[in-house]
GUTORZA-479937 format. One record per residue (C-alpha): z, y, x; residue number from 1. Coordinates in nm, 2 decimals. Example, Ala and Ser with C-alpha at 12.3 -4.5 7.8 and 13.67 -1.06 7.14 Angstrom:
! residues 2
pz  py  px  resi
0.78  -0.45  1.23  1;
0.71  -0.11  1.37  2;
! end
This chain:
! residues 118
pz  py  px  resi
10.29  -17.27  5.87  1;
10.01  -17.45  6.05  2;
9.85  -17.16  6.24  3;
10.00  -17.03  6.56  4;
10.01  -16.67  6.70  5;
10.00  -16.60  7.07  6;
10.21  -16.30  7.13  7;
10.21  -16.09  7.45  8;
10.47  -15.85  7.58  9;
10.44  -15.57  7.83  10;
10.60  -15.68  8.16  11;
10.53  -15.36  8.35  12;
10.81  -15.19  8.55  13;
10.86  -14.85  8.69  14;
10.74  -14.73  9.03  15;
10.99  -14.63  9.31  16;
11.01  -14.28  9.16  17;
11.09  -14.40  8.81  18;
10.75  -14.34  8.65  19;
10.59  -14.59  8.42  20;
10.32  -14.81  8.57  21;
10.01  -14.94  8.39  22;
10.08  -15.18  8.10  23;
10.09  -15.54  8.21  24;
10.07  -15.76  7.90  25;
10.16  -16.13  7.96  26;
10.19  -16.42  7.72  27;
10.54  -16.41  7.58  28;
10.55  -16.68  7.31  29;
10.34  -16.89  7.08  30;
10.49  -16.92  6.73  31;
10.40  -17.08  6.40  32;
10.25  -16.83  6.16  33;
10.03  -16.77  5.85  34;
9.77  -16.49  5.89  35;
9.56  -16.32  5.62  36;
9.32  -16.03  5.60  37;
9.33  -15.77  5.33  38;
9.03  -15.86  5.12  39;
8.72  -15.64  5.13  40;
8.47  -15.62  4.85  41;
8.19  -15.83  5.01  42;
8.31  -16.05  5.29  43;
8.67  -16.13  5.17  44;
8.79  -15.97  5.49  45;
8.89  -15.60  5.53  46;
8.63  -15.45  5.74  47;
8.60  -15.08  5.76  48;
8.35  -14.91  5.99  49;
8.47  -14.60  6.16  50;
8.20  -14.39  6.33  51;
8.31  -14.29  6.68  52;
7.98  -14.12  6.77  53;
7.63  -14.13  6.63  54;
7.55  -14.44  6.84  55;
7.89  -14.62  6.82  56;
8.11  -14.76  6.55  57;
8.44  -14.95  6.54  58;
8.51  -15.23  6.29  59;
8.87  -15.21  6.17  60;
9.03  -15.51  6.00  61;
9.38  -15.49  5.84  62;
9.60  -15.79  5.75  63;
9.93  -15.95  5.77  64;
10.12  -16.23  5.94  65;
10.42  -16.43  5.84  66;
10.65  -16.56  6.11  67;
10.97  -16.76  6.10  68;
11.29  -16.56  6.07  69;
11.46  -16.48  6.40  70;
11.15  -16.45  6.61  71;
11.19  -16.18  6.88  72;
10.88  -15.96  6.81  73;
10.84  -15.58  6.80  74;
10.57  -15.32  6.74  75;
10.54  -15.28  7.12  76;
10.41  -15.64  7.15  77;
10.06  -15.75  7.06  78;
9.89  -16.06  6.94  79;
9.59  -16.20  7.14  80;
9.49  -16.51  6.95  81;
9.55  -16.68  6.62  82;
9.51  -17.06  6.65  83;
9.44  -17.31  6.38  84;
9.63  -17.64  6.33  85;
9.38  -17.82  6.56  86;
9.43  -17.55  6.84  87;
9.09  -17.38  6.79  88;
9.08  -17.01  6.80  89;
9.06  -16.85  6.45  90;
9.09  -16.49  6.56  91;
9.04  -16.38  6.93  92;
9.11  -16.05  7.08  93;
9.38  -15.79  7.07  94;
9.56  -15.75  6.74  95;
9.80  -15.46  6.71  96;
10.13  -15.50  6.54  97;
10.18  -15.20  6.31  98;
10.52  -15.30  6.15  99;
10.77  -15.58  6.16  100;
10.94  -15.63  5.83  101;
11.25  -15.86  5.80  102;
11.23  -16.04  5.47  103;
11.55  -16.24  5.52  104;
11.40  -16.59  5.53  105;
11.08  -16.48  5.73  106;
10.93  -16.19  5.91  107;
10.62  -16.02  5.78  108;
10.39  -15.82  6.02  109;
10.14  -15.56  5.93  110;
9.85  -15.61  6.17  111;
9.53  -15.42  6.27  112;
9.23  -15.54  6.47  113;
8.97  -15.30  6.61  114;
8.64  -15.42  6.74  115;
8.39  -15.19  6.90  116;
8.03  -15.23  6.78  117;
7.70  -15.10  6.88  118;
! end
């Protein structure tokens, strides 16, 4: 696995009365990975437009990520960057983790990236 995933974890705490505070995602770990997008018909990348309003759309990309077995990652974490072997950013922005599947010799994550458009 030559790519790397930067994973963030919510470090927020509770206030003095026990209520949750605002999420505070901080870099948690960088781990080797292999990422792919579910292929769309034209671009090779899953890209579905969802209309939020007549003037605004969201581009939704679905894919997967393979991580080494034993990595501590959950659906409550998020991915902020996927890096190539040379350290350049392949995918930037928040990527949601939908599911973590333990395949025995590796973990497989279902991922979703939403980008707001005009």
